[in-house]
N, C-alpha and C positions, 0 to 999 in steps of 0.2 A: 504494500500500500504506500503510495507516495503522496502525502499532503502537499499542497502547493507551497512553493518557496516564497517567503515574504521578503520585503525590502525594508524591514524594521531597522531603525537605528539601534544598534546593539547596545545592551547594557554592559557587555564585555568589550572593553576597548581593543582596537586593532592598532598594532604598532605602525607608526608612520615610516616611510622610506624602506619598507621591507623588500628584500631582493632574493630571499630564499626560494629555491626551487621546490615546488610541491612534490611530495613523495607519497606514492600509493603503496599500501601494504595491508596484510591481514591484521585485524585488530587483536590485541592481547588483553588480558584481564586488567592491566593497568590503564587501559584506554577508556573504560566504561564511563567514568565521570566526565571525561573530556567529550565523549560522544554525546552524552545527555546535555552538556552545556552548549555544545555546538548546535544541537537541534533546538534547544530552548531559545537561543538567539534567532535561529532561522524560522521557527514555527510559532513564535509568540503571538503574532497577529494573523496567523494562517486562518483561512476560512473555517477549516474543520477543527484542528486542534485548539486554535485560539478562540474563535468566535462561537462556534457551536458547542464545543466540549467544555470550554473554560471561560464562560462569560464574566466571571469575577476575577479574572487574572490580574487586572490592574491593582486591585486591593491586596491580592495574595500572590504576587508574581513567583515566589520561590516554590509554591505548591505545584506550579506547572513543571518546574525542573524536577521535582521529586517524582511526579507522575511519569515523566519520560525516563528517569533513571530506573524506576521499578521495572518498566518494560524492557529496557536494555539489559538489565541484570538477568531477568528470567529467560529472555530469548538467547542470550549469549550461551547459556547452558543447555539450550535445545539444539541437538546436534544436526538437525536439518537446516539450521540457520548459520549463515556465515557473515560476520561483520567485516566490512572493509573500511579503512580510514585513509584520508589524505592529510598529511601533516606538513607543517613548515617549522623552521627553527626561528624562534623569536627570543632575543636576549639570552641566547645560549640554551634555551629550553625548547623541547618539541611540543607543538601545539596542534590539536586536532581542529582542522578548519572545514572538513567535509567528512561525512560518514554515510555508509549505506548498509542496510540489512537485507541481504539476499537469502531467500529460503529455497531449498531444493525440494521439489514435489515429485511424486511418483516413486518408482523403484530406485532411482538414484538417491532419493531422500532416505529411503529405508537402508540403503547401503552405508550411509553416513552415520547411522545410529550405532551405539556401543552395544556390547553384549549385555544381556539383561542383568547379569551378576556384577557388572562394573559399578563400583561405588559412586562414580561420578554421576550416575543416573539419579542419585538422591539429591543432588544440589538444586536442580530446578524446582522440584516439588517442595523442597524445604524452604527455598526462597519465597515461593508463592504463598506458602502458609504464613511465613514471617510477615510478608507484606500485608496479607489480609488481616492479621492480628493487629499490626501497627496502625492500620487505617481505622480501626475501631477507636483508638486513642488519639490519633492525629489524622483526621479526615482531610481529604482534598477540598479545601475551602474555596478554591478557584473554580471548581467544577460545577456543572449542572448535573446533579445525580442521575437524572433520567436520560442524560446523553453521554455519560462518561464512558460507555462501552460502544460508542458509535463506530469507531474504526474496526474493532474486533467483530462486531455484528456484520458490518459491510463486507468484510473479507469472508466470514463464515457463510453469508448468504450468496456469495459469488462462486462457490466451489464448483458449480456446474460448468464453468468456463474451462477448468483444467481437467478435461476428460478427452477420451479418444486420442487423436493425433497430438493433443496438447497436454496429455497427462504427464509426460516427462518434460519438466520445465524448471527453469530458474526464474523465480518471481521476485521482483524488486519490492520488498515489503515496506521499507521506509528508505528515503534518500533525502538528505538535507545538507546544505552548504551554509556556512556562516555568511551573513549579509555582506560583510566587508570583503569577502573573497568570491562573491558571485560574479559571473561574467568572465571568469579567468580560466575556464576549461576544466575546473575541478569536478563539476557535476558530470561532465562527459566522461571523465576518467572513471568515476564510480559506476556509471551506466555501462561503459565498455567492458568492465571486468566481468559482469554477469553475462552480457551478450556474447562475449568471446568464449567464456566457459561453456555456455549452452551450445555454441557452434561446435566446439571441440568434442562435446559429448553426444552430438547428434540429437540434441533436445531443442526446445524453443525457450525464449525469454519473454517475460511479461511484466506489466506494471499496471496498477490502478492509479490514474492521475486525473487532475483537473483539466477541464477543456482548454484552459489557457496554456497548459504545458504540453499539449499534443505535438506541437511543432518541434519543441526541444527533444522529445523522445523519438520523434521520427528521424531526426538527424543521427540518433544513436542506433537506428535499425529497428525500432519498435513502431512499425507502420500499419499493422493490421488491426483494425478496430473490430472488437468482438461484441461489444454491447455495453450496457450500463451496469455498474456494480450494484449488488444487492437489490433493493427496491427502487434504486435510481434517485433516492432522496439525497439532496446535497450536491447533485450534479456529478460529474466525473465520467470516465470512460475506461474500459479495459482494453489495453493494447498488447499485441503479441509481435514477436519478431518473425514468426512464420511457423507453420506446422512442421513437425518432424517427419522426415522422409522415412518410409518403412525400410528398415535394414541399413540405413545410411545416415549421412550427415545432412545438414540443411543445404 
């Protein structure tokens, strides 16, 4: 799922005169807070995460960050998901300025899972339980309780798109770039990672995006429009890179 990228003036300052070359790599455990902060800056005034899901975000801005961090933590330990980051060096420190969460659907996703007895399988459900308990004491005050699961429901209601020739797929679940680094090719780097991986595996790639971002994703190879996500509420469209060829690559 890809919420639209906002042009919000970030609460997190961007260094002036930066010349560092952006670096694309797989995310590590130490990147999770940086990913959540990057998305916080990028999605704060987003139509879905900001306006629909968090109408009280101006009064409780950090609650939006914690909402994003909870999701990042849980999905990082879901082995079907692969987080990708783009970083730059600022003042001698590495900073996440773009991040994507790609999820592998189909048999390829099952192959990424661990053995049932692997203790790492306990991390994700344990985190989920911890988050649910903590929310009882520290609720998300920025959220509209009736819409806080909007994205999760939209993805769940769109499962019929990933069937048949499209069952083997790398889906761009979330992609965001810090406002200060948008328009510099970072988003394209994040999109290309999944599209290239899908091509290598003979699968397809997909994204749920806003209408205004269709052109951007088309440049990355996601050109086939499959329909509206979920009930169609809130707008958006499901895009694919192309159906998988039987017995071969795209």
